[in-house]
C-alpha positions as CSV (number, residue, x, y, z in Angstrom):
1,X,0.0,0.0,0.0
2,X,1.3,3.5,-0.9
3,X,1.4,6.2,1.7
4,X,0.2,9.7,0.9
5,X,3.6,10.8,2.4
6,X,5.7,8.7,0.1
7,X,8.9,10.5,-1.0
8,X,8.2,13.4,1.4
9,X,9.9,14.6,4.5
10,X,7.3,14.6,7.3
11,X,7.1,17.0,10.2
12,X,5.6,15.5,13.3
13,X,5.0,16.7,16.9
14,X,4.6,14.6,20.0
15,X,3.7,15.7,23.5
16,X,5.7,14.5,26.5
17,X,2.7,14.5,28.8
18,X,3.5,15.0,32.5
19,X,1.1,14.6,35.4
20,X,2.2,17.5,37.6
21,X,0.5,16.0,40.7
22,X,2.7,12.9,40.8
23,X,5.4,13.5,38.2
24,X,4.6,10.5,36.1
25,X,4.6,10.7,32.3
26,X,2.3,9.1,29.8
27,X,3.6,6.5,27.3
28,X,1.5,4.8,24.7
29,X,1.8,1.9,22.3
30,X,0.8,2.5,18.7
31,X,0.0,-0.1,16.1
32,X,2.3,1.8,13.8
33,X,5.4,1.2,16.0
34,X,4.9,-2.4,17.0
35,X,5.5,-3.3,20.7
36,X,7.2,-0.1,21.7
37,X,6.2,2.4,24.3
38,X,6.6,6.0,22.9
39,X,5.0,9.4,23.0
40,X,1.6,10.0,21.2
41,X,1.8,12.4,18.3
42,X,1.4,13.0,14.6
43,X,1.7,15.3,11.7
44,X,1.9,19.1,11.9
45,X,-0.9,20.6,9.7
46,X,-0.3,23.6,7.5
47,X,-0.7,26.9,9.4
48,X,-0.3,25.1,12.8
49,X,2.6,25.7,15.1
50,X,4.5,22.8,16.4
51,X,3.2,23.4,20.0
52,X,-0.3,23.5,18.7
53,X,0.2,20.3,16.8
54,X,1.6,18.5,19.8
55,X,-1.4,19.7,21.9
56,X,-3.9,18.7,19.2
57,X,-2.4,15.3,18.5
58,X,-2.0,14.5,22.2
59,X,-5.6,15.5,23.0
60,X,-7.0,13.5,20.0
61,X,-5.1,10.4,20.8
62,X,-5.4,10.3,24.6
63,X,-8.6,12.2,25.4
64,X,-6.7,14.4,27.8
65,X,-6.7,18.2,28.1
66,X,-3.1,19.4,27.6
67,X,-1.2,22.6,28.2
68,X,1.9,22.8,25.9
69,X,5.0,24.4,27.6
70,X,8.1,24.1,25.4
71,X,10.2,21.8,23.2
72,X,12.5,19.3,25.0
73,X,13.9,17.4,22.0
74,X,14.0,17.4,18.3
75,X,15.5,15.0,15.8
76,X,15.2,13.0,12.6
77,X,14.4,9.4,11.8
78,X,14.9,8.0,8.3
79,X,13.4,4.6,7.5
80,X,13.3,3.4,11.1
81,X,12.7,-0.4,10.9
82,X,10.2,-0.5,13.8
83,X,7.9,1.9,12.0
84,X,5.1,0.3,9.9
85,X,6.3,2.0,6.7
86,X,9.3,3.7,5.0
87,X,9.4,7.3,6.2
88,X,11.6,10.3,6.7
89,X,10.4,12.0,9.9
90,X,11.5,15.3,11.5
91,X,10.2,15.3,15.0
92,X,9.6,17.7,17.8
93,X,8.9,16.6,21.4
94,X,6.9,19.1,23.4
95,X,6.6,19.1,27.1
96,X,2.9,19.3,27.9
97,X,1.2,19.5,31.3
98,X,-1.8,17.2,31.7
99,X,-4.8,19.3,32.9
100,X,-6.8,16.0,33.1
101,X,-5.6,12.5,33.7
102,X,-8.4,10.2,32.7
103,X,-6.9,8.6,29.5
104,X,-9.4,7.6,26.7
105,X,-7.2,6.1,23.9
106,X,-7.9,6.6,20.2
107,X,-8.3,2.9,19.6
108,X,-7.8,3.3,15.8
109,X,-4.1,4.0,16.4
110,X,-3.3,3.2,20.0
111,X,-3.5,-0.1,21.9
112,X,-2.0,0.5,25.4
113,X,-0.8,3.2,27.7
114,X,1.0,3.6,31.0
115,X,1.5,6.4,33.5
116,X,5.1,5.9,34.6
117,X,7.9,7.6,36.6
118,X,10.4,9.1,34.1
119,X,13.4,7.4,35.6
120,X,11.6,4.0,35.4
121,X,10.6,4.7,31.7
122,X,14.3,5.0,30.9
123,X,14.8,1.4,32.0
124,X,12.1,-0.1,29.8
125,X,13.6,-2.3,27.1
126,X,10.7,-1.5,24.6
127,X,10.8,2.3,24.9
128,X,11.9,4.8,22.4
129,X,12.5,8.4,23.5
130,X,15.3,8.1,26.0
131,X,16.9,11.4,25.0
132,X,13.6,13.2,25.4
133,X,13.2,12.0,29.0
134,X,16.8,12.8,29.8
135,X,16.4,16.3,28.4
136,X,13.2,16.8,30.4
137,X,14.9,15.6,33.6
138,X,17.8,17.9,32.9
139,X,15.5,20.9,32.3
140,X,16.4,21.4,28.6
141,X,14.3,24.1,26.9
142,X,14.5,24.4,23.1
143,X,13.1,27.7,21.8
144,X,11.4,27.1,18.5
145,X,10.7,30.7,17.7
146,X,7.5,30.2,15.7
147,X,6.4,33.2,13.7
148,X,3.0,33.4,12.0
149,X,2.1,36.2,9.5
150,X,-1.3,36.9,8.0
151,X,-1.3,36.2,4.3
152,X,-2.4,39.1,2.2
């Protein structure tokens, strides 16, 4: 099956969702990534900032209400063998505060979740996103500097 993103570089945003009450983070399992825990997320839409995309994707996939704070990691994946298709992804991981904590998964894409202490997440064998967690724990803030101009 051909993807509508074939031969394109895809920009994706993923929220690192933190429960401020107990410090745990939310990890999900997606059918697209096999048996790995990772952050929810998806494509940035035209006219949408990266923070807006992370908030929207996180809310759509988890049913939570989120408050985006700042970027904690960015990177590039090219044809990752654990992903369900060939893809060139530019990703941004955005720290988001969970304003609600009752997860309602989008069952079309996701099949499991766990609220977990960040230091414990780093020890999971089937987790991708170690650098994001390490950056979060170290207080890394990446300024994205989004600028939006009205089109005339």
